[in-house]
C-alpha positions as CSV (number, residue, x, y, z in Angstrom):
1,M,8.5,21.7,-24.9
2,S,6.0,18.8,-25.4
3,T,2.6,19.8,-26.7
4,Q,1.1,16.5,-26.5
5,T,-1.8,16.2,-24.0
6,K,-3.2,13.9,-21.4
7,Q,-6.2,12.9,-19.3
8,A,-5.6,13.1,-15.4
9,I,-7.5,13.6,-12.3
10,R,-6.8,16.9,-10.6
11,V,-7.9,18.0,-7.2
12,H,-8.3,21.8,-7.0
13,N,-9.7,22.1,-3.3
14,Y,-9.4,19.6,-0.4
15,G,-12.6,18.0,0.2
16,D,-14.9,14.8,-0.6
17,A,-14.7,12.4,-3.6
18,D,-16.3,14.8,-5.8
19,Q,-13.0,17.1,-5.7
20,L,-11.4,14.4,-8.0
21,K,-12.0,16.0,-11.4
22,L,-10.8,14.6,-14.6
23,E,-8.8,17.2,-16.8
24,E,-6.8,17.6,-19.9
25,E,-3.6,18.9,-19.4
26,Q,0.0,18.7,-21.0
27,R,2.3,15.8,-20.7
28,P,5.2,16.1,-18.8
29,E,8.8,15.4,-19.9
30,P,11.3,13.3,-18.0
31,Q,14.1,15.2,-16.0
32,A,17.4,13.6,-15.2
33,G,17.0,10.7,-13.3
34,E,13.5,10.2,-14.2
35,V,11.5,8.3,-17.0
36,L,8.0,9.3,-18.6
37,I,5.6,6.4,-18.1
38,R,2.4,5.7,-20.2
39,V,0.3,4.6,-16.8
40,Y,-1.6,1.3,-17.4
41,A,-2.8,0.9,-13.7
42,A,-2.8,2.9,-10.5
43,G,-3.3,1.8,-7.2
44,V,-5.7,3.3,-4.6
45,N,-4.3,3.7,-1.1
46,P,-6.1,5.2,1.9
47,V,-3.6,7.6,1.8
48,D,-4.9,9.0,-1.2
49,W,-8.0,10.0,0.1
50,K,-6.6,11.3,3.5
51,I,-4.5,13.7,1.6
52,R,-7.6,14.8,-0.6
53,Q,-9.8,15.2,2.5
54,G,-6.9,17.5,3.9
55,W,-6.3,15.5,7.1
56,M,-2.4,15.4,6.0
57,K,-2.0,19.2,5.0
58,D,0.0,20.2,7.9
59,F,2.9,17.7,7.4
60,R,2.3,16.8,3.7
61,P,0.7,19.8,2.1
62,Q,0.0,19.6,-1.5
63,Q,0.3,22.8,-4.3
64,L,-3.2,22.9,-5.3
65,P,-4.3,21.7,-8.0
66,Y,-2.8,18.3,-7.3
67,L,-2.4,15.2,-9.1
68,P,-3.2,12.3,-6.6
69,G,-1.9,8.7,-6.4
70,I,1.4,7.0,-5.8
71,D,1.3,3.3,-7.0
72,L,1.6,2.6,-10.9
73,A,2.2,0.2,-13.5
74,G,3.0,0.9,-17.0
75,V,5.5,1.2,-19.7
76,V,8.4,3.3,-20.1
77,E,7.6,6.0,-23.0
78,E,10.8,8.1,-22.6
79,V,13.8,8.2,-20.6
80,G,15.4,11.5,-19.0
81,P,18.9,12.6,-19.0
82,G,21.5,10.1,-17.5
83,V,19.1,7.3,-17.5
84,T,20.5,3.9,-18.1
85,A,18.6,1.4,-15.7
86,F,15.4,1.6,-17.9
87,Q,14.8,1.7,-21.9
88,K,11.9,2.9,-23.8
89,G,9.0,0.0,-23.9
90,Q,10.0,-1.5,-20.6
91,A,7.1,-2.7,-18.6
92,V,7.3,-1.3,-15.0
93,F,5.9,-0.9,-11.6
94,G,6.4,1.4,-8.8
95,Q,6.0,4.9,-7.3
96,S,5.6,8.3,-8.6
97,A,6.0,11.4,-6.5
98,K,4.4,13.6,-9.1
99,G,0.9,11.4,-9.3
100,A,-0.7,8.6,-10.9
101,Y,-4.0,9.1,-11.6
102,T,-3.3,9.9,-14.9
103,E,-2.5,8.2,-18.8
104,Y,1.2,9.9,-18.4
105,T,3.6,10.8,-15.4
106,T,7.1,11.0,-14.6
107,A,8.9,8.7,-11.9
108,S,12.2,8.4,-10.3
109,V,14.1,5.3,-11.3
110,E,15.1,5.0,-7.7
111,T,11.2,4.1,-7.0
112,L,10.8,1.7,-10.2
113,A,11.4,-1.9,-10.8
114,L,10.6,-4.3,-14.1
115,K,6.9,-5.5,-13.8
116,P,6.8,-9.0,-12.3
117,K,6.3,-11.0,-15.7
118,T,3.3,-13.3,-14.2
119,L,1.3,-10.1,-13.4
120,S,-1.0,-7.9,-15.2
121,F,-0.4,-4.1,-15.1
122,D,-3.7,-3.9,-12.8
123,E,-2.1,-6.6,-10.4
124,A,1.2,-5.1,-10.3
125,A,-0.3,-1.8,-9.4
126,T,-1.5,-3.4,-6.3
127,I,2.0,-3.9,-5.0
128,P,4.2,-0.8,-4.2
129,V,3.4,0.9,-1.2
130,G,1.0,-1.9,0.4
131,A,4.0,-4.5,0.0
132,T,6.6,-1.8,1.3
133,T,4.6,-0.9,4.4
134,A,4.1,-4.5,5.0
135,W,7.8,-5.6,4.9
136,Q,9.2,-2.9,6.6
137,G,6.8,-2.8,9.4
138,L,7.5,-6.7,9.8
139,F,11.2,-6.9,9.4
140,D,12.9,-3.6,9.6
141,H,10.8,-2.4,12.5
142,G,9.3,-5.4,13.9
143,K,12.3,-7.6,13.4
144,L,10.4,-10.5,12.8
145,Q,11.9,-14.0,13.0
146,A,11.1,-17.4,12.2
147,G,9.2,-19.2,14.7
148,Q,7.8,-15.8,16.2
149,R,4.0,-15.3,16.8
150,V,2.5,-12.3,15.1
151,L,-0.9,-10.8,14.9
152,I,-2.0,-8.8,11.7
153,Q,-4.9,-6.7,12.4
154,G,-6.6,-5.9,9.4
155,A,-5.2,-9.1,7.5
156,A,-7.7,-8.8,4.4
157,G,-6.6,-5.2,3.4
158,G,-4.0,-3.6,0.7
159,V,-1.4,-4.0,3.5
160,G,-2.6,-6.7,5.7
161,L,-2.7,-9.4,2.8
162,F,0.9,-8.9,2.2
163,A,2.0,-8.7,5.9
164,V,0.4,-12.2,6.4
165,Q,2.2,-13.6,3.3
166,F,5.6,-11.9,3.9
167,A,5.3,-13.6,7.6
168,R,4.4,-16.8,6.5
169,W,7.1,-16.8,4.1
170,K,9.4,-15.9,6.7
171,G,8.4,-18.9,8.9
172,A,6.3,-17.3,11.4
173,H,2.9,-18.5,13.2
174,V,0.5,-15.8,11.7
175,T,-2.7,-14.7,13.2
176,G,-5.0,-12.4,11.4
177,T,-8.1,-10.4,12.2
178,A,-10.7,-10.5,9.5
179,S,-14.6,-10.7,9.3
180,A,-16.1,-13.8,8.5
181,A,-16.4,-13.3,4.7
182,N,-12.8,-12.8,4.6
183,A,-11.6,-15.4,7.0
184,D,-11.0,-18.2,4.5
185,F,-9.2,-15.7,2.1
186,V,-6.8,-14.7,4.6
187,R,-6.3,-18.6,5.7
188,S,-5.3,-19.2,2.0
189,A,-2.7,-16.4,2.4
190,G,-1.0,-18.0,5.0
191,A,-2.8,-17.3,8.4
192,E,-2.8,-20.2,10.9
193,T,-5.6,-18.7,12.6
194,V,-8.1,-15.9,11.8
195,V,-10.0,-14.1,14.6
196,D,-13.5,-12.6,13.2
197,Y,-13.2,-9.2,14.8
198,T,-17.1,-8.7,14.3
199,T,-18.0,-11.4,16.9
200,T,-14.8,-12.0,19.1
201,A,-12.8,-9.6,21.1
202,V,-9.5,-9.9,19.9
203,E,-8.0,-9.8,23.3
204,K,-10.1,-12.7,24.3
205,A,-9.0,-14.9,21.5
206,V,-5.2,-14.2,21.5
207,H,-2.4,-13.6,23.8
208,D,1.7,-13.4,24.2
209,M,2.2,-12.4,20.7
210,D,6.0,-11.6,19.8
211,L,4.7,-8.7,17.2
212,V,1.6,-7.4,16.5
213,F,1.2,-5.3,13.4
214,D,-1.8,-3.0,13.6
215,T,-2.7,-1.8,9.9
216,V,-6.3,-0.6,11.2
217,G,-5.5,1.8,14.2
218,A,-7.9,3.7,16.2
219,K,-10.4,1.1,17.6
220,T,-7.8,-1.7,17.4
221,L,-4.9,-0.1,19.2
222,D,-6.2,-1.0,22.6
223,S,-6.5,-4.6,22.0
224,S,-3.4,-4.5,20.0
225,L,-1.5,-3.5,23.0
226,Q,-3.2,-5.9,25.4
227,V,-2.1,-9.1,23.3
228,V,1.4,-8.1,23.1
229,K,3.8,-10.2,25.4
230,R,6.0,-8.1,27.9
231,G,8.8,-7.2,26.0
232,G,7.0,-7.9,22.4
233,T,6.7,-5.1,19.7
234,L,3.7,-3.3,18.4
235,V,4.1,-1.8,15.2
236,T,1.2,0.5,14.0
237,I,0.7,2.6,10.7
238,A,-2.6,4.3,11.8
239,G,-2.4,6.1,15.0
240,Q,-0.5,5.9,18.5
241,P,-1.3,4.2,21.4
242,S,-0.9,6.3,24.7
243,E,2.4,6.2,26.1
244,E,1.3,5.6,29.6
245,K,-0.2,2.0,28.4
246,V,2.8,1.3,26.7
247,K,5.2,1.9,29.8
248,E,2.7,0.0,31.7
249,R,2.8,-3.0,29.2
250,G,6.7,-2.7,28.9
251,I,6.5,-3.1,25.1
252,Y,8.3,-1.2,22.3
253,V,6.1,0.6,19.8
254,A,7.3,1.5,16.0
255,S,5.3,4.0,13.7
256,Y,6.6,4.9,10.3
257,S,6.1,5.6,6.7
258,A,7.0,3.6,4.0
259,R,10.0,4.4,1.8
260,V,9.4,2.5,-1.8
261,S,12.9,1.6,-3.5
262,S,14.0,-0.3,-6.7
263,A,15.6,-3.0,-4.5
264,L,12.6,-3.7,-2.6
265,L,10.4,-3.7,-5.6
266,Q,12.7,-6.1,-7.4
267,T,12.3,-8.6,-4.2
268,F,8.7,-8.4,-4.6
269,A,8.7,-9.0,-8.5
270,Q,10.7,-12.1,-7.6
271,L,8.4,-13.4,-4.9
272,V,5.8,-13.0,-7.1
273,D,7.2,-14.7,-10.1
274,E,8.3,-17.6,-7.9
275,G,4.8,-18.0,-6.6
276,Q,5.6,-17.0,-3.0
277,I,3.5,-14.0,-2.9
278,K,-0.1,-13.4,-4.5
279,V,-1.8,-10.2,-5.1
280,A,-5.7,-9.4,-4.7
281,I,-7.6,-6.8,-6.4
282,A,-10.7,-5.6,-4.4
283,A,-12.4,-3.6,-7.2
284,T,-11.5,-1.8,-10.6
285,F,-12.4,1.4,-11.9
286,P,-11.8,3.2,-15.1
287,L,-9.7,6.6,-14.4
288,R,-13.0,9.0,-14.9
289,D,-14.7,7.2,-11.9
290,A,-11.6,7.7,-9.4
291,W,-14.4,9.2,-7.0
292,Q,-16.3,5.9,-6.6
293,A,-12.6,4.0,-6.0
294,H,-12.1,6.9,-3.2
295,E,-15.6,6.2,-1.5
296,L,-15.0,2.5,-1.6
297,S,-11.5,2.9,-0.1
298,Q,-13.2,5.1,2.5
299,S,-15.6,2.3,3.4
300,G,-12.6,0.2,4.7
301,H,-14.0,-3.0,4.1
302,G,-12.0,-4.1,0.8
303,R,-10.4,-7.4,0.0
304,G,-7.0,-6.6,-1.2
305,R,-6.4,-3.0,-3.4
306,I,-8.5,-1.0,-5.2
307,V,-7.1,-0.1,-8.7
308,L,-7.7,2.2,-11.5
309,H,-7.5,0.5,-14.9
310,I,-6.5,3.4,-17.2
311,A,-5.1,1.6,-20.4
312,E,-5.1,-1.6,-22.2
């Protein structure tokens, strides 16, 4: 049994960002099929603060206290029984079901891959959930093909930015929604057209989209429905439109949760190292300031992904 300790963020009660407490606890040991990772960086996803608020406790309950976070990048410290895919000292990125806001955590080898050679740990930590969500939304659920027209709602965000780049890589015609401040940023990622949602109604600017990928939800779902062509597809990761409106429009709607895998992570690493995909960090915080990272994420106006920088 390990007696070594680590610093980690813990949530003892659902609530606001002040529930994120920096504590010292025992370092975990990897079980069969797992590795122990020294975490260098953790990505901050919107789902992290939604879980902390208690919004998801009915279908994604946590055993309190819990260790928040999913996305990470770091170095393999120890391998568990039967593990041959990774070795001590290798730089990896991926997902941990055990939490990521910590100096050390364990993760299944099935949700890890070798870190892209061209990225820092902070940059690599922005990829797993965001890129997986974008890829599966566009290709598994949206069936996007070259030459099709796609609208990305929330194109400057942690998921939207990857969606724009993947769609461009596929050969689709990409339109994105973003504020004027982020318009050039979204164009540089591959969008042919950017609609400033703060001044222009999306449904007045675009129409007859083969696919709409909505990463915002709630206030954007109506406009998303209106711009999908009859027989087209709306993929949403944030809320569901009314069934009546869906039937009226004659479209297919898909809602899903992303499933991170080693195979997809390897694909992302290759695309990054080939220069096909770029990442963006909205802001970086030390582990002790995880509460500030959550407050910024909740404001919903970041450019790329927020990261906790945990080790050098």
